VEXTORNU-201374 format. One record per residue: residue in one letter; y, z, x of N, C-alpha, C in turn; chain. Coordinates in Angstrom, 3 decimals. Layout:
BEGIN
{A; {Y; Z; X}; {Y; Z; X}; {Y; Z; X}; A}
...
This chain:
BEGIN
{M; {-33.867; 43.126; -123.229}; {-32.522; 43.078; -122.657}; {-32.499; 43.675; -121.272}; A}
{M; {-33.172; 44.766; -121.163}; {-33.282; 45.446; -119.866}; {-33.973; 44.555; -118.880}; A}
{N; {-35.049; 43.887; -119.359}; {-35.799; 43.016; -118.444}; {-34.948; 41.844; -118.010}; A}
{K; {-34.147; 41.398; -118.936}; {-33.280; 40.274; -118.597}; {-32.275; 40.656; -117.548}; A}
{K; {-31.708; 41.839; -117.624}; {-30.746; 42.326; -116.634}; {-31.420; 42.489; -115.302}; A}
{I; {-32.681; 43.024; -115.376}; {-33.396; 43.219; -114.124}; {-33.634; 41.888; -113.471}; A}
{G; {-33.998; 40.871; -114.277}; {-34.264; 39.535; -113.721}; {-33.018; 38.975; -113.118}; A}
{I; {-31.867; 39.162; -113.806}; {-30.600; 38.664; -113.275}; {-30.261; 39.387; -111.979}; A}
{G; {-30.509; 40.682; -111.915}; {-30.236; 41.472; -110.698}; {-31.071; 40.999; -109.541}; A}
{V; {-32.340; 40.702; -109.845}; {-33.228; 40.244; -108.778}; {-32.750; 38.923; -108.230}; A}
{I; {-32.327; 38.065; -109.199}; {-31.830; 36.747; -108.769}; {-30.601; 36.920; -107.922}; A}
{V; {-29.683; 37.833; -108.321}; {-28.462; 38.080; -107.562}; {-28.790; 38.596; -106.180}; A}
{I; {-29.757; 39.543; -106.136}; {-30.152; 40.101; -104.839}; {-30.711; 39.017; -103.955}; A}
{L; {-31.539; 38.139; -104.531}; {-32.135; 37.060; -103.759}; {-31.056; 36.127; -103.234}; A}
{L; {-30.103; 35.846; -104.158}; {-29.014; 34.970; -103.752}; {-28.216; 35.609; -102.623}; A}
{V; {-27.989; 36.919; -102.703}; {-27.246; 37.618; -101.645}; {-28.024; 37.588; -100.361}; A}
{L; {-29.331; 37.838; -100.450}; {-30.168; 37.828; -99.263}; {-30.189; 36.452; -98.633}; A}
{L; {-30.347; 35.442; -99.530}; {-30.360; 34.070; -99.003}; {-29.016; 33.708; -98.376}; A}
{G; {-27.943; 34.130; -99.052}; {-26.595; 33.858; -98.496}; {-26.416; 34.542; -97.148}; A}
{G; {-26.889; 35.771; -97.050}; {-26.777; 36.479; -95.779}; {-27.598; 35.814; -94.698}; A}
{F; {-28.818; 35.365; -95.115}; {-29.677; 34.700; -94.135}; {-29.020; 33.450; -93.605}; A}
{W; {-28.528; 32.656; -94.601}; {-27.877; 31.405; -94.174}; {-26.616; 31.709; -93.365}; A}
{L; {-25.908; 32.767; -93.684}; {-24.706; 33.133; -92.941}; {-25.034; 33.526; -91.525}; A}
{V; {-26.087; 34.332; -91.385}; {-26.503; 34.764; -90.045}; {-26.989; 33.593; -89.242}; A}
{R; {-27.762; 32.706; -89.919}; {-28.282; 31.534; -89.215}; {-27.160; 30.616; -88.797}; A}
{G; {-26.173; 30.484; -89.697}; {-25.021; 29.631; -89.350}; {-24.257; 30.201; -88.174}; A}
{Q; {-24.075; 31.506; -88.181}; {-23.355; 32.129; -87.058}; {-24.119; 31.955; -85.760}; A}
{K; {-25.499; 32.078; -85.858}; {-26.313; 31.916; -84.677}; {-26.219; 30.506; -84.140}; A}
{N; {-26.260; 29.570; -85.153}; {-26.144; 28.172; -84.709}; {-24.802; 27.901; -84.088}; A}
{D; {-23.722; 28.516; -84.703}; {-22.375; 28.345; -84.131}; {-22.305; 28.953; -82.756}; A}
{S; {-22.964; 30.124; -82.610}; {-22.952; 30.788; -81.312}; {-23.674; 29.953; -80.285}; A}
{D; {-24.857; 29.424; -80.718}; {-25.611; 28.579; -79.780}; {-24.825; 27.351; -79.420}; A}
{S; {-24.181; 26.805; -80.511}; {-23.384; 25.594; -80.256}; {-22.230; 25.900; -79.334}; A}
{S; {-21.592; 27.089; -79.575}; {-20.462; 27.487; -78.733}; {-20.917; 27.708; -77.315}; A}
{E; {-22.090; 28.410; -77.181}; {-22.595; 28.657; -75.844}; {-22.965; 27.359; -75.156}; A}
{S; {-23.557; 26.435; -75.972}; {-23.936; 25.136; -75.389}; {-22.714; 24.374; -74.951}; A}
{T; {-21.679; 24.420; -75.845}; {-20.437; 23.723; -75.493}; {-19.793; 24.357; -74.275}; A}
{T; {-19.780; 25.700; -74.303}; {-19.196; 26.412; -73.163}; {-19.954; 26.090; -71.890}; A}
{G; {-21.286; 25.994; -72.021}; {-22.089; 25.672; -70.847}; {-21.782; 24.293; -70.317}; A}
{V; {-21.589; 23.353; -71.247}; {-21.251; 21.993; -70.827}; {-19.908; 21.976; -70.144}; A}
{I; {-18.941; 22.684; -70.814}; {-17.601; 22.730; -70.225}; {-17.633; 23.388; -68.857}; A}
{A; {-18.410; 24.512; -68.790}; {-18.504; 25.216; -67.501}; {-19.147; 24.330; -66.465}; A}
{E; {-20.207; 23.577; -66.905}; {-20.881; 22.704; -65.956}; {-19.953; 21.589; -65.502}; A}
{E; {-19.203; 21.038; -66.490}; {-18.248; 20.002; -66.126}; {-17.181; 20.553; -65.194}; A}
{N; {-16.701; 21.785; -65.544}; {-15.705; 22.409; -64.660}; {-16.280; 22.632; -63.270}; A}
{A; {-17.561; 23.031; -63.237}; {-18.191; 23.255; -61.933}; {-18.272; 21.954; -61.160}; A}
{D; {-18.613; 20.845; -61.914}; {-18.680; 19.540; -61.239}; {-17.317; 19.123; -60.744}; A}
{V; {-16.308; 19.359; -61.647}; {-14.944; 19.013; -61.247}; {-14.514; 19.836; -60.045}; A}
{S; {-14.838; 21.132; -60.078}; {-14.491; 22.018; -58.965}; {-15.171; 21.562; -57.689}; A}
{Q; {-16.487; 21.170; -57.837}; {-17.216; 20.712; -56.655}; {-16.609; 19.431; -56.112}; A}
{E; {-16.247; 18.505; -57.054}; {-15.602; 17.267; -56.627}; {-14.277; 17.566; -55.952}; A}
{S; {-13.510; 18.546; -56.533}; {-12.224; 18.922; -55.936}; {-12.421; 19.470; -54.545}; A}
{E; {-13.457; 20.334; -54.405}; {-13.712; 20.889; -53.090}; {-14.121; 19.805; -52.104}; A}
{T; {-14.952; 18.866; -52.625}; {-15.359; 17.744; -51.753}; {-14.162; 16.914; -51.357}; A}
{K; {-13.294; 16.640; -52.375}; {-12.083; 15.862; -52.094}; {-11.172; 16.600; -51.126}; A}
{I; {-11.000; 17.917; -51.361}; {-10.158; 18.722; -50.470}; {-10.745; 18.731; -49.067}; A}
{Q; {-12.102; 18.883; -49.000}; {-12.754; 18.890; -47.699}; {-12.566; 17.546; -47.004}; A}
{A; {-12.689; 16.437; -47.805}; {-12.502; 15.099; -47.231}; {-11.085; 14.934; -46.744}; A}
{E; {-10.107; 15.395; -47.566}; {-8.713; 15.316; -47.146}; {-8.477; 16.152; -45.901}; A}
{T; {-9.115; 17.334; -45.876}; {-8.973; 18.203; -44.701}; {-9.525; 17.531; -43.459}; A}
{D; {-10.734; 16.898; -43.625}; {-11.338; 16.202; -42.482}; {-10.475; 15.044; -42.038}; A}
{T; {-9.925; 14.310; -43.052}; {-9.049; 13.176; -42.716}; {-7.805; 13.642; -41.987}; A}
{T; {-7.212; 14.736; -42.508}; {-6.012; 15.301; -41.867}; {-6.328; 15.768; -40.455}; A}
{K; {-7.524; 16.396; -40.296}; {-7.916; 16.886; -38.975}; {-8.092; 15.732; -38.010}; A}
{E; {-8.783; 14.633; -38.530}; {-8.967; 13.461; -37.673}; {-7.635; 12.848; -37.289}; A}
{K; {-6.715; 12.795; -38.281}; {-5.389; 12.234; -37.999}; {-4.655; 13.085; -36.974}; A}
{N; {-4.734; 14.423; -37.166}; {-4.058; 15.307; -36.207}; {-4.668; 15.170; -34.824}; A}
{D; {-6.043; 15.089; -34.805}; {-6.706; 14.905; -33.508}; {-6.287; 13.599; -32.866}; A}
{S; {-6.198; 12.557; -33.750}; {-5.783; 11.246; -33.224}; {-4.363; 11.283; -32.713}; A}
{D; {-3.457; 11.951; -33.473}; {-2.059; 12.076; -33.048}; {-1.973; 12.863; -31.750}; A}
{T; {-2.777; 13.960; -31.694}; {-2.762; 14.783; -30.479}; {-3.240; 13.989; -29.280}; A}
{E; {-4.309; 13.189; -29.496}; {-4.834; 12.365; -28.394}; {-3.818; 11.319; -27.988}; A}
{A; {-3.148; 10.722; -29.007}; {-2.127; 9.714; -28.699}; {-0.989; 10.337; -27.922}; A}
{Q; {-0.559; 11.559; -28.358}; {0.507; 12.236; -27.631}; {0.070; 12.570; -26.221}; A}
{S; {-1.206; 13.017; -26.088}; {-1.723; 13.343; -24.758}; {-1.759; 12.112; -23.883}; A}
{N; {-2.231; 10.977; -24.479}; {-2.258; 9.728; -23.716}; {-0.860; 9.296; -23.345}; A}
{G; {0.067; 9.477; -24.289}; {1.462; 9.125; -24.001}; {2.010; 9.954; -22.870}; A}
{A; {1.662; 11.268; -22.883}; {2.134; 12.143; -21.802}; {1.526; 11.726; -20.480}; A}
{N; {0.214; 11.359; -20.543}; {-0.434; 10.925; -19.302}; {0.189; 9.643; -18.790}; A}
{E; {0.495; 8.701; -19.729}; {1.121; 7.459; -19.309}; {2.490; 7.721; -18.714}; A}
{T; {3.225; 8.643; -19.367}; {4.545; 8.984; -18.833}; {4.431; 9.597; -17.458}; A}
{S; {3.434; 10.509; -17.323}; {3.238; 11.142; -16.019}; {2.852; 10.113; -14.980}; A}
{S; {1.938; 9.185; -15.378}; {1.528; 8.145; -14.442}; {2.692; 7.261; -14.087}; A}
{G; {3.515; 6.942; -15.127}; {4.692; 6.124; -14.866}; {5.627; 6.798; -13.903}; A}
{S; {5.816; 8.123; -14.093}; {6.701; 8.865; -13.190}; {6.156; 8.860; -11.782}; A}
{Q; {4.812; 9.070; -11.679}; {4.223; 9.067; -10.351}; {4.337; 7.710; -9.713}; A}
{A; {4.117; 6.645; -10.544}; {4.231; 5.298; -9.990}; {5.643; 5.030; -9.535}; A}
{E; {6.603; 5.493; -10.365}; {8.000; 5.270; -9.993}; {8.335; 6.015; -8.719}; A}
{E; {7.827; 7.269; -8.635}; {8.079; 8.024; -7.413}; {7.430; 7.348; -6.218}; A}
{G; {6.185; 6.831; -6.475}; {5.521; 6.133; -5.390}; {6.302; 4.927; -4.947}; A}
{T; {6.860; 4.191; -6.014}; {7.662; 3.021; -5.678}; {8.895; 3.423; -4.901}; A}
{T; {9.534; 4.573; -5.411}; {10.727; 5.030; -4.700}; {10.354; 5.471; -3.286}; A}
{S; {9.153; 6.449; -3.276}; {8.727; 6.852; -1.971}; {8.507; 5.667; -1.073}; A}
{N; {7.798; 4.334; -1.617}; {7.546; 3.150; -0.819}; {8.842; 2.479; -0.402}; A}
{S; {9.945; 2.410; -1.327}; {11.218; 1.768; -1.006}; {11.938; 2.495; 0.115}; A}
{D; {12.035; 3.957; 0.112}; {12.710; 4.701; 1.172}; {12.024; 4.466; 2.524}; A}
{S; {10.518; 4.450; 2.716}; {9.790; 4.220; 3.939}; {10.076; 2.877; 4.523}; A}
{S; {10.224; 1.684; 3.456}; {10.461; 0.346; 3.977}; {11.815; 0.214; 4.626}; A}
{D; {12.822; 1.097; 4.209}; {14.162; 1.029; 4.788}; {14.209; 1.601; 6.202}; A}
{E; {13.248; 2.430; 6.558}; {13.257; 3.055; 7.875}; {12.793; 2.060; 8.940}; A}
{V; {13.464; 2.068; 10.085}; {13.117; 1.171; 11.193}; {12.319; 1.960; 12.230}; A}
{A; {11.098; 1.513; 12.481}; {10.239; 2.213; 13.440}; {10.707; 1.922; 14.863}; A}
{F; {10.624; 2.954; 15.719}; {11.018; 2.790; 17.115}; {9.876; 2.106; 17.866}; A}
{T; {10.207; 1.017; 18.559}; {9.210; 0.280; 19.341}; {9.677; 0.190; 20.790}; A}
{G; {9.055; 0.948; 21.644}; {9.430; 0.922; 23.053}; {9.016; -0.384; 23.717}; A}
{I; {9.800; -0.840; 24.690}; {9.486; -2.086; 25.393}; {8.331; -1.876; 26.356}; A}
{E; {7.591; -2.942; 26.601}; {6.515; -2.917; 27.578}; {6.906; -3.824; 28.740}; A}
{L; {6.745; -3.329; 29.942}; {7.148; -4.074; 31.139}; {6.030; -4.993; 31.624}; A}
{P; {6.371; -6.178; 32.111}; {7.729; -6.748; 32.138}; {8.163; -7.189; 30.742}; A}
{Y; {9.454; -7.017; 30.462}; {9.984; -7.328; 29.142}; {11.049; -8.420; 29.261}; A}
{E; {10.834; -9.540; 28.581}; {11.785; -10.645; 28.621}; {12.745; -10.568; 27.444}; A}
{I; {14.032; -10.627; 27.745}; {15.053; -10.614; 26.693}; {15.215; -12.043; 26.183}; A}
{E; {14.954; -12.206; 24.920}; {14.901; -13.530; 24.317}; {16.200; -14.318; 24.516}; A}
{N; {16.044; -15.614; 24.799}; {17.156; -16.573; 24.929}; {18.072; -16.311; 26.128}; A}
{T; {17.622; -15.533; 27.085}; {18.464; -15.262; 28.255}; {17.771; -15.596; 29.575}; A}
{G; {16.466; -15.570; 29.598}; {15.745; -15.732; 30.857}; {15.750; -14.476; 31.705}; A}
{L; {16.339; -13.400; 31.179}; {16.372; -12.127; 31.910}; {15.090; -11.342; 31.631}; A}
{V; {14.488; -10.848; 32.698}; {13.246; -10.086; 32.571}; {13.434; -8.717; 33.200}; A}
{I; {13.148; -7.676; 32.427}; {13.198; -6.303; 32.952}; {11.847; -6.016; 33.586}; A}
{K; {11.859; -5.816; 34.868}; {10.610; -5.647; 35.614}; {10.248; -4.195; 35.856}; A}
{K; {11.267; -3.348; 35.950}; {10.990; -1.949; 36.288}; {12.102; -1.044; 35.756}; A}
{I; {11.731; 0.171; 35.364}; {12.687; 1.211; 34.950}; {12.472; 2.402; 35.874}; A}
{G; {13.567; 2.893; 36.462}; {13.417; 3.991; 37.407}; {14.688; 4.794; 37.560}; A}
{S; {14.848; 5.419; 38.742}; {16.006; 6.281; 38.987}; {16.654; 5.904; 40.317}; A}
{Y; {17.891; 6.383; 40.487}; {18.647; 6.069; 41.701}; {19.398; 7.305; 42.179}; A}
{D; {19.362; 7.538; 43.475}; {20.168; 8.574; 44.125}; {21.060; 7.886; 45.153}; A}
{G; {22.349; 8.156; 45.090}; {23.258; 7.554; 46.068}; {24.635; 7.312; 45.488}; A}
{A; {25.369; 6.382; 46.100}; {26.740; 6.085; 45.664}; {26.707; 5.263; 44.377}; A}
{F; {27.492; 5.707; 43.422}; {27.560; 5.001; 42.138}; {28.625; 3.900; 42.261}; A}
{V; {28.159; 2.659; 42.470}; {29.083; 1.557; 42.755}; {29.510; 0.788; 41.497}; A}
{E; {28.924; 1.109; 40.376}; {29.202; 0.341; 39.157}; {30.673; 0.406; 38.757}; A}
{D; {31.314; 1.548; 38.923}; {32.721; 1.701; 38.512}; {33.676; 1.709; 39.711}; A}
{G; {33.131; 1.479; 40.919}; {33.969; 1.451; 42.116}; {34.314; 2.817; 42.666}; A}
{S; {33.821; 3.864; 42.044}; {34.157; 5.218; 42.512}; {33.313; 5.623; 43.722}; A}
{D; {32.153; 5.035; 43.839}; {31.200; 5.377; 44.900}; {30.836; 6.865; 44.909}; A}
{K; {30.937; 7.479; 43.781}; {30.601; 8.889; 43.656}; {29.093; 9.076; 43.824}; A}
{T; {28.725; 10.129; 44.550}; {27.308; 10.391; 44.783}; {26.655; 10.920; 43.506}; A}
{V; {25.589; 10.282; 43.133}; {24.869; 10.681; 41.907}; {23.388; 10.847; 42.225}; A}
{K; {22.685; 11.545; 41.321}; {21.251; 11.737; 41.477}; {20.526; 11.443; 40.162}; A}
{N; {19.374; 10.839; 40.305}; {18.471; 10.588; 39.174}; {19.140; 9.795; 38.040}; A}
{V; {19.950; 8.817; 38.390}; {20.584; 7.968; 37.377}; {19.580; 6.905; 36.930}; A}
{L; {19.561; 6.627; 35.635}; {18.656; 5.629; 35.063}; {19.010; 4.234; 35.580}; A}
{T; {18.009; 3.495; 36.006}; {18.220; 2.123; 36.487}; {17.186; 1.180; 35.872}; A}
{M; {17.540; -0.111; 35.836}; {16.605; -1.161; 35.433}; {16.666; -2.273; 36.470}; A}
{T; {15.508; -2.734; 36.911}; {15.429; -3.880; 37.807}; {15.271; -5.135; 36.958}; A}
{I; {16.249; -6.051; 37.059}; {16.307; -7.215; 36.173}; {16.278; -8.498; 36.998}; A}
{E; {15.441; -9.432; 36.587}; {15.332; -10.714; 37.272}; {15.863; -11.836; 36.375}; A}
{N; {16.589; -12.772; 36.994}; {17.068; -13.956; 36.287}; {16.053; -15.084; 36.498}; A}
{T; {15.237; -15.365; 35.497}; {14.195; -16.396; 35.620}; {14.675; -17.760; 35.124}; A}
{S; {15.948; -17.849; 34.716}; {16.467; -19.137; 34.245}; {16.872; -20.016; 35.438}; A}
{D; {17.278; -21.254; 35.157}; {17.752; -22.149; 36.218}; {19.272; -22.190; 36.291}; A}
{Q; {19.910; -21.182; 35.658}; {21.359; -21.081; 35.671}; {21.788; -19.766; 36.304}; A}
{V; {23.074; -19.673; 36.569}; {23.643; -18.426; 37.082}; {24.078; -17.574; 35.892}; A}
{V; {23.649; -16.333; 35.875}; {24.120; -15.418; 34.824}; {25.515; -14.962; 35.225}; A}
{Q; {26.525; -15.456; 34.531}; {27.905; -15.066; 34.849}; {28.109; -13.584; 34.546}; A}
{Y; {27.663; -13.158; 33.388}; {27.667; -11.728; 33.068}; {26.691; -11.500; 31.913}; A}
{S; {26.258; -10.280; 31.789}; {25.377; -9.907; 30.683}; {25.553; -8.425; 30.394}; A}
{D; {25.834; -8.110; 29.152}; {25.915; -6.722; 28.677}; {24.661; -6.448; 27.853}; A}
{L; {23.899; -5.465; 28.262}; {22.635; -5.138; 27.603}; {22.677; -3.717; 27.057}; A}
{S; {22.150; -3.530; 25.869}; {22.104; -2.179; 25.284}; {20.694; -1.887; 24.774}; A}
{F; {20.310; -0.630; 24.960}; {18.983; -0.169; 24.553}; {19.124; 1.149; 23.806}; A}
{L; {18.196; 1.375; 22.894}; {18.129; 2.657; 22.186}; {16.985; 3.450; 22.777}; A}
{T; {17.268; 4.704; 23.147}; {16.209; 5.536; 23.730}; {15.441; 6.264; 22.636}; A}
{S; {14.241; 6.710; 22.982}; {13.422; 7.474; 22.031}; {14.023; 8.839; 21.741}; A}
{K; {15.073; 9.212; 22.475}; {15.783; 10.475; 22.233}; {16.983; 10.263; 21.315}; A}
{G; {17.179; 9.001; 20.855}; {18.263; 8.712; 19.929}; {19.593; 8.407; 20.587}; A}
{K; {19.588; 8.123; 21.887}; {20.832; 7.810; 22.603}; {20.870; 6.331; 22.968}; A}
{K; {22.058; 5.839; 23.318}; {22.220; 4.444; 23.700}; {22.403; 4.330; 25.215}; A}
{A; {21.621; 3.444; 25.814}; {21.728; 3.163; 27.247}; {22.347; 1.778; 27.415}; A}
{E; {23.360; 1.656; 28.291}; {24.084; 0.397; 28.464}; {24.060; -0.042; 29.931}; A}
{F; {23.856; -1.342; 30.110}; {23.806; -1.921; 31.454}; {24.666; -3.183; 31.488}; A}
{K; {25.344; -3.384; 32.622}; {26.168; -4.579; 32.814}; {25.781; -5.223; 34.138}; A}
{I; {25.516; -6.530; 34.085}; {25.218; -7.265; 35.316}; {26.090; -8.520; 35.353}; A}
{S; {26.290; -9.063; 36.554}; {27.136; -10.267; 36.687}; {26.736; -11.080; 37.914}; A}
{M; {26.995; -12.379; 37.813}; {26.800; -13.320; 38.906}; {25.426; -13.181; 39.571}; A}
{I; {24.394; -13.345; 38.761}; {23.021; -13.296; 39.261}; {22.529; -14.748; 39.375}; A}
{P; {22.292; -15.215; 40.585}; {21.857; -16.608; 40.755}; {20.471; -16.839; 40.171}; A}
{A; {20.143; -18.092; 39.910}; {18.811; -18.436; 39.406}; {17.761; -17.914; 40.376}; A}
{G; {16.782; -17.188; 39.839}; {15.734; -16.597; 40.670}; {16.137; -15.293; 41.315}; A}
{G; {17.391; -14.854; 41.106}; {17.864; -13.618; 41.715}; {17.404; -12.380; 40.949}; A}
{E; {17.447; -11.270; 41.643}; {17.008; -9.993; 41.066}; {18.016; -8.919; 41.420}; A}
{V; {18.304; -8.012; 40.450}; {19.321; -6.995; 40.662}; {18.864; -5.662; 40.069}; A}
{I; {19.320; -4.570; 40.691}; {19.090; -3.233; 40.127}; {20.375; -2.797; 39.441}; A}
{A; {20.314; -2.625; 38.133}; {21.499; -2.243; 37.352}; {21.449; -0.757; 37.032}; A}
{F; {22.621; -0.095; 37.154}; {22.724; 1.331; 36.845}; {23.208; 1.498; 35.402}; A}
{E; {22.724; 2.537; 34.762}; {23.212; 2.843; 33.410}; {24.688; 3.208; 33.503}; A}
{Q; {25.512; 2.583; 32.671}; {26.956; 2.666; 32.801}; {27.517; 4.085; 32.666}; A}
{N; {26.869; 4.930; 31.906}; {27.373; 6.286; 31.665}; {26.633; 7.350; 32.477}; A}
{K; {25.914; 6.881; 33.519}; {25.181; 7.788; 34.420}; {24.104; 8.603; 33.699}; A}
{M; {23.482; 7.999; 32.699}; {22.394; 8.676; 31.977}; {21.270; 9.034; 32.946}; A}
{K; {20.704; 10.216; 32.780}; {19.632; 10.677; 33.649}; {18.304; 10.004; 33.272}; A}
{Y; {17.521; 9.727; 34.290}; {16.214; 9.112; 34.068}; {15.184; 10.178; 33.714}; A}
{K; {14.379; 9.899; 32.666}; {13.267; 10.763; 32.298}; {12.042; 9.888; 32.083}; A}
{K; {10.997; 10.221; 32.781}; {9.792; 9.401; 32.735}; {9.206; 9.336; 31.328}; A}
{S; {9.387; 10.389; 30.541}; {8.797; 10.455; 29.197}; {9.596; 9.666; 28.153}; A}
{T; {10.780; 9.192; 28.518}; {11.637; 8.482; 27.558}; {11.239; 7.009; 27.444}; A}
{D; {11.183; 6.508; 26.209}; {10.931; 5.086; 25.962}; {12.244; 4.411; 25.576}; A}
{Y; {12.266; 3.072; 25.707}; {13.493; 2.321; 25.451}; {13.190; 1.131; 24.539}; A}
{Q; {14.043; 0.979; 23.548}; {13.923; -0.145; 22.613}; {15.133; -1.063; 22.772}; A}
{F; {14.890; -2.357; 22.982}; {15.996; -3.297; 23.149}; {16.810; -3.365; 21.866}; A}
{E; {18.149; -3.356; 22.024}; {19.025; -3.357; 20.855}; {19.878; -4.628; 20.767}; A}
{D; {20.620; -4.974; 21.839}; {21.523; -6.122; 21.751}; {21.884; -6.632; 23.146}; A}
{Q; {22.411; -7.868; 23.188}; {22.839; -8.444; 24.459}; {23.963; -9.452; 24.226}; A}
{I; {24.842; -9.559; 25.214}; {25.871; -10.613; 25.270}; {25.784; -11.211; 26.663}; A}
{T; {25.459; -12.481; 26.743}; {25.207; -13.108; 28.045}; {25.915; -14.462; 28.134}; A}
{A; {26.489; -14.745; 29.311}; {27.128; -16.046; 29.581}; {26.560; -16.625; 30.870}; A}
{F; {26.493; -17.958; 30.916}; {25.883; -18.628; 32.064}; {26.859; -19.622; 32.715}; A}
{L; {26.589; -19.895; 33.990}; {27.303; -20.936; 34.738}; {26.270; -21.853; 35.379}; A}
{E; {26.660; -23.112; 35.568}; {25.794; -24.016; 36.314}; {25.867; -23.644; 37.801}; A}
{P; {24.789; -23.851; 38.556}; {24.776; -23.447; 39.971}; {25.912; -24.054; 40.802}; A}
{D; {26.313; -25.296; 40.488}; {27.380; -25.907; 41.290}; {28.760; -25.372; 40.969}; A}
{Q; {28.835; -24.494; 39.979}; {30.116; -23.871; 39.657}; {30.341; -22.609; 40.490}; A}
{V; {29.328; -22.161; 41.177}; {29.430; -20.933; 41.970}; {29.140; -21.292; 43.426}; A}
{T; {30.153; -21.165; 44.257}; {29.980; -21.468; 45.689}; {30.711; -20.430; 46.523}; A}
{L; {30.453; -20.486; 47.822}; {31.154; -19.604; 48.759}; {32.425; -20.268; 49.309}; A}
{L; {32.712; -21.464; 48.834}; {33.919; -22.190; 49.291}; {33.999; -22.189; 50.837}; A}
{E; {32.890; -22.508; 51.445}; {32.827; -22.431; 52.910}; {33.796; -23.393; 53.629}; A}
{D; {34.261; -24.417; 52.909}; {35.240; -25.322; 53.514}; {36.673; -24.842; 53.314}; A}
{Q; {36.832; -23.693; 52.616}; {38.178; -23.188; 52.367}; {38.389; -21.777; 52.915}; A}
{V; {37.315; -20.977; 52.907}; {37.468; -19.577; 53.329}; {36.312; -19.156; 54.210}; A}
{T; {36.566; -18.077; 54.920}; {35.489; -17.381; 55.633}; {35.434; -15.951; 55.123}; A}
{I; {34.230; -15.426; 55.054}; {34.041; -14.061; 54.537}; {33.287; -13.276; 55.592}; A}
{M; {33.865; -12.139; 55.956}; {33.247; -11.302; 56.989}; {33.222; -9.842; 56.526}; A}
{G; {32.144; -9.209; 56.837}; {32.048; -7.795; 56.547}; {32.578; -6.988; 57.704}; A}
{T; {33.486; -6.068; 57.414}; {34.102; -5.267; 58.471}; {33.604; -3.829; 58.471}; A}
{G; {32.612; -3.541; 57.697}; {32.113; -2.168; 57.615}; {32.902; -1.340; 56.620}; A}
{K; {32.406; -0.146; 56.374}; {33.033; 0.773; 55.429}; {33.242; 0.132; 54.049}; A}
{N; {32.230; -0.648; 53.672}; {32.248; -1.271; 52.338}; {33.453; -2.174; 52.119}; A}
{K; {33.853; -2.902; 53.131}; {34.991; -3.792; 53.011}; {34.615; -5.204; 53.451}; A}
{L; {35.270; -6.197; 52.831}; {35.100; -7.601; 53.174}; {36.457; -8.184; 53.559}; A}
{T; {36.430; -9.029; 54.550}; {37.653; -9.725; 54.944}; {37.497; -11.207; 54.618}; A}
{V; {38.400; -11.744; 53.777}; {38.366; -13.142; 53.350}; {39.569; -13.854; 53.973}; A}
{S; {39.298; -14.934; 54.699}; {40.379; -15.682; 55.378}; {40.457; -17.114; 54.845}; A}
{N; {41.681; -17.562; 54.578}; {41.927; -18.932; 54.117}; {42.004; -19.835; 55.352}; A}
{I; {41.124; -20.815; 55.450}; {41.085; -21.676; 56.621}; {41.694; -23.062; 56.333}; A}
{T; {42.388; -23.167; 55.224}; {43.030; -24.438; 54.881}; {44.528; -24.327; 55.106}; A}
{D; {45.231; -25.434; 54.920}; {46.693; -25.462; 55.038}; {47.384; -25.225; 53.696}; A}
{A; {46.577; -25.123; 52.623}; {47.157; -24.930; 51.285}; {46.919; -23.490; 50.819}; A}
{D; {47.802; -23.094; 49.939}; {47.645; -21.755; 49.352}; {46.485; -21.749; 48.339}; A}
{I; {45.764; -20.645; 48.366}; {44.735; -20.429; 47.338}; {45.308; -19.406; 46.366}; A}
{K; {45.630; -19.865; 45.161}; {46.335; -19.005; 44.215}; {45.428; -17.921; 43.628}; A}
{V; {44.202; -18.265; 43.326}; {43.280; -17.283; 42.704}; {41.960; -17.324; 43.451}; A}
{L; {41.483; -16.155; 43.804}; {40.193; -16.056; 44.476}; {39.469; -14.805; 43.951}; A}
{R; {38.310; -15.026; 43.436}; {37.504; -13.904; 42.923}; {36.251; -13.797; 43.782}; A}
{V; {36.005; -12.571; 44.209}; {34.841; -12.323; 45.067}; {33.886; -11.371; 44.350}; A}
{F; {32.654; -11.810; 44.197}; {31.609; -10.955; 43.618}; {30.649; -10.581; 44.738}; A}
{Y; {30.324; -9.327; 44.832}; {29.413; -8.897; 45.892}; {28.348; -7.944; 45.334}; A}
{K; {27.270; -7.883; 46.048}; {26.163; -6.993; 45.680}; {25.684; -6.245; 46.908}; A}
{Y; {25.202; -5.039; 46.673}; {24.536; -4.291; 47.745}; {23.107; -4.803; 47.822}; A}
{Q; {22.619; -4.916; 49.022}; {21.267; -5.415; 49.173}; {20.411; -4.420; 49.946}; A}
{Y; {19.230; -4.153; 49.359}; {18.283; -3.252; 50.025}; {17.494; -4.026; 51.084}; A}
{E; {16.853; -3.271; 51.912}; {16.098; -3.894; 52.993}; {14.981; -4.798; 52.487}; A}
{D; {14.472; -4.476; 51.258}; {13.400; -5.316; 50.723}; {13.941; -6.583; 50.083}; A}
{G; {15.271; -6.793; 50.177}; {15.871; -8.004; 49.630}; {16.433; -7.863; 48.241}; A}
{T; {16.217; -6.731; 47.621}; {16.722; -6.514; 46.259}; {18.221; -6.256; 46.285}; A}
């Protein structure tokens, strides 16, 4: 009986030992399995994390490229705007210069278009100012020597010039026969300056045919009595209702 109990005890002990062994082995296998699973999960997580980082890095690079592209586009836009502004200013600067009229001084001899009048000389005059009939003594008054190269009589001509000093010079001449030459005084007694240039501005001129201008020698006589006076006598039996006399001073050289 005792031996039987001992045998049963041994069997129980063996069963306990075997159960413990299998329990420990099972736990070890579970642990290994858990560690293996955890390792797989960790590895997968690491791969996912690496992919996420790669994706984030790619997105970052894409965003950076886009920002760089936007910045470059904005910079190009600013440059285009700046260039446009400069071009517009240049166009404006070119439009204001084209509106300005450059001063062009005349070169002697200078022919006034459509008149046959030629300006041969510009100079000064000292003496009696006969243009307004005052005969006032003047000095250094601006004068122009003008020749009528047409085949008509210049009944009258008003000429205006712009000076390089920004002033207007005006001259009036009348009854200049074809081929005749006259020295005209500046109407406002402008002083002559050698350094001043003159640009032609405008003219009003009227002409007569040569046979329209005569001395009426079969009707009147004209005599100079001195002291700047002329005596005109009617030698006909009829009244002369209107008589106009034009006279010029003549220099010794025939001018």
